[in-house]
N, C-alpha and C positions, 0 to 999 in steps of 0.2 A: 361198863366196862375201867376199873381202876386198880392201878395198878402201880407198884411202888416203883420209881424210875430212878435208877445209877445212870451215872456217866465212868463210861470206859477211860480211864485216866490215859491214854494214850492219845485221845484226842485233844490234849491240852497238856503233850509231855513237853513243848518249846517252855509253858511256864514253869511248869513243877519241875525240871533241871535247873532252874535257877532259885527257885524259893518253893518247897513244898506246902508247907506250912500256908503261904500265904495263896497261894493256887489252890488249896482245897477252901480254905475259906472262900475264896470267888465260890468254887462249885456249890458249896453250902448255899451261900447266898442268891443262887440262881434260884436254889428251891430242889435242888436235886435231894432224893432220900437216903442215896447210898452211892459208891463207888465200885469200880472193878478194878483193881490195880494190875498195872503192867510196870513191874519193876516195882523197887526199893529205892531208886534215884540216890543214889549213893550212902543207905541210910541202913542202919541193923535194922531187922526185925522188930526189935524192943523198940527204938528210936521212933519207925513209924505207926506204934500200936500209941505212943505219945501222944504224938502229933494227931492221929486219930481222933483220939478222946479230946483234945484239948478245944479241936476244932468241933466235936461232936457230931461225926459223919458215921455211919457204920461202912466196912467194907465187907461187902455181901460176897465178892468172887475174887478168883486171880486168873489172871495168865500169866502161866510157867511156862517154859521151854520144854518139851516132851525130853531131850534128851539131859536136862538138868534136873528133874524129876525123877529118873530113872537112875540117873549117875548116886544118888542120896535121898531117897523116897523118905526116909525116916527124917534127916535134917533138915529137908527143904520142905516136907510136908507140915512138922513139927509149926515150922517157922507161921507159916498161912494158916495153920489151925488158933495158933498163939493171936491172931492178927483178929480172928472172929470170922475170916471167912467160911461161910458155909457150903460155899464152891471151888472149886479150883478145877482151869482149864484148859487142856492141851488145844493150843492158840493155834498151833500151824506146824506141820512137819520139811522139812529139808527134803530135796530131790526123791534122796537114796529111801526115803520110806513111804511114798508116794505110790498109788496106782502105777502099773507097771512096771514096777520093778520089785525087786526079793524082797527087800524092806518091807514091803506092806505087812507080809505076814510077823514083823516083828513089830511093827504098828500094834496088830491086833493084840499079840502076844504081850505084849508093854503096858496096853491098855487096861489088860485083865492084871496086871502086878498092880499098878499105881492104882487101879479103882479099888483091888481089897485094901494098901496101904492108907487110902483115902478114908475109908470107911471106919477102920480102926483109929483114925484123929475124929471121926462123928464130920466127917466132911463128905459129897458127891462129886465123884468126878465129868467134867462133862468135857464134849469136842466141838469144838470151834470151828465149822468149816469154813474152805474158801471156797474157789470153781474149780481146782484140779480133783476134789472128792465127786465129781462128778464125771467122770472117766468109767468108759464101762466094761465090767468085767465080767463075759461069758452073759452080756445083755442086761447084767442091774448093777445098777450107778455105785462104786464103791464105799460113799457113804453110805448104803444102805447096809453093804455085806461088814463094813466096821459094825454098826447097830446090831446086825443080825448074828456076828461072830461074839462080840462082848455082851453079855447080859445085860438086860437094864438094870438090874441089881447093882454091878459094877461100875456102867457108864451112863451118862445119861446126854440130852443133846441141848447144846446152845446154838441154833439154827442163827445163820447169819442172812437175815431175808437180801443184801444185797447179791452176795454171792449166788444165793439158791434163785433170785430173780436173774442175773447173767447168764445163768447154766441153762436158761429155757425151761426152767421149771415158774407154777405159782406157787410164791411162798404161803400164802394165807393154804393152801391146801397142803401143803406140804408141811408146818406146823401142824394142822391136825392127822396129819399121816402119824406124828410120832407123839397123838395125844397118851397122856400120862408117865411122859416121859420127855417133856419140854418146860423144863421150872426154870429156866432163863433163855427169851427170846432177843436176840441184837437185832437192836431197830436202826436199821445204818440207809441213807437215802443217797441216790445218785440222777445223771443224768448221763444219757450214753445216745451220739449221733454215729451212726454207721457201726463200723464192725470195732469190737472192742481191741483194747493195744493187747499185748504181748504177755507186758506186763504191768495190772494196775494197783499192787500194793506193796511195800515194804514189811521186812517182816521183824515182828520182833527180837530186840538185839541185832539187826542186822542191817541198822542206819547207813553206811556207808555205800551199800547197791541202791543207785537211784532206780526209780522206774520210771517208767513212760504214761506217768497221767498229764505232761504237757502235752501231748499228740494233740491237744485239742477235741478229741470225740467222745471224751470220759472225763466226767469229775464229781469228786465227792457233793453232797449237799446236804446242808441240815436238813432234818426231819420235817416231812411234809410240803418241802422245797424243792422235790425232783420229782421221778414215773414213779413211786411205790405208792401203791393205795394202803395207806398205813391204817385208815379205820377198820379193813377188813382182815389186817393183819393183827389188830388189837383184837376185833374178833375172834378171830381163828387162836389165837394166844391165851383169850377164857374160855374155848372152849376146851382147848388143851389140859385148861388144867397149870398154868405156867403162874408163877409167882410173882416176880419181875421181869423188866422190860430196864434193857440198857440201850443207852446210845452210844453211839460206837461213829467217829466223822474221821476217817482216816490222815484226813487233808483240810483244812481251813478251802472257804471258796468264796466266791461272790465278791472280792474285797474285802472282804471282813477277817479278822485273827479268828484263832481258835474256839477263844472264851466268846467271843462275841457269836460262833455260830453254834456252838453248848447253848447258849443262851435261848437263839431261833429254834433249835428243837425243842428244849423246853417248854418253852411257851408256845408253840401248835400246838405242844401234847397236851396243854393246859385247857384249849380251844375242844379238846374232846371228851 
């Protein structure tokens, strides 16, 4: 099982906000094969492309807010195509687009529009899940409804194994469920003691909303240092035809910095 490994740059955003090029150099020095973008850090797309080229690291994919893409599919997706991204992902949706709200239908229709727009740019649209997509709609997970309603030709999966696990499903089994439609898998590890907090994550572009990670019973961890069975996930990813795995750690832990956590993750993956 050998995959190229990317780092979701949200993991080290504290460094990139201060020095994008310096932070990317550190990511490359750790041995990551690519990166997944989470914003442009007050740079233009052209400036980011120059930095990526100077550092010598590939932007494999990007997390781009759903509403930003819908407002200007041509302009936004052109930027990420220029950056060389093979994939562009819907990273989250706000409450009005979630299952249980009328806007969930708009998410489905919007994904179809964006999937077509991405194809025209030579990219593939992905959907990156959290746990709220595991709400049931007539006995079926909303995430499965989304993937059933939007054809694979327009939308593929970016399954985040943390939120799959938190939702009570086996990550390896769920990856295999979408064999042939799972080109990118998010490797995210965690520790959980007791019940999960009501809010465990911040949303891209919504940093001012603090979450409840500090309740003490939930903590993000470097890959391999939490509860996940990473070897089984990698085996499932291989069976499903995954092309990339992406390390993401929403917040540093264990007294380590964000970059130290990124190093622990890739060092562990190298042992496999």
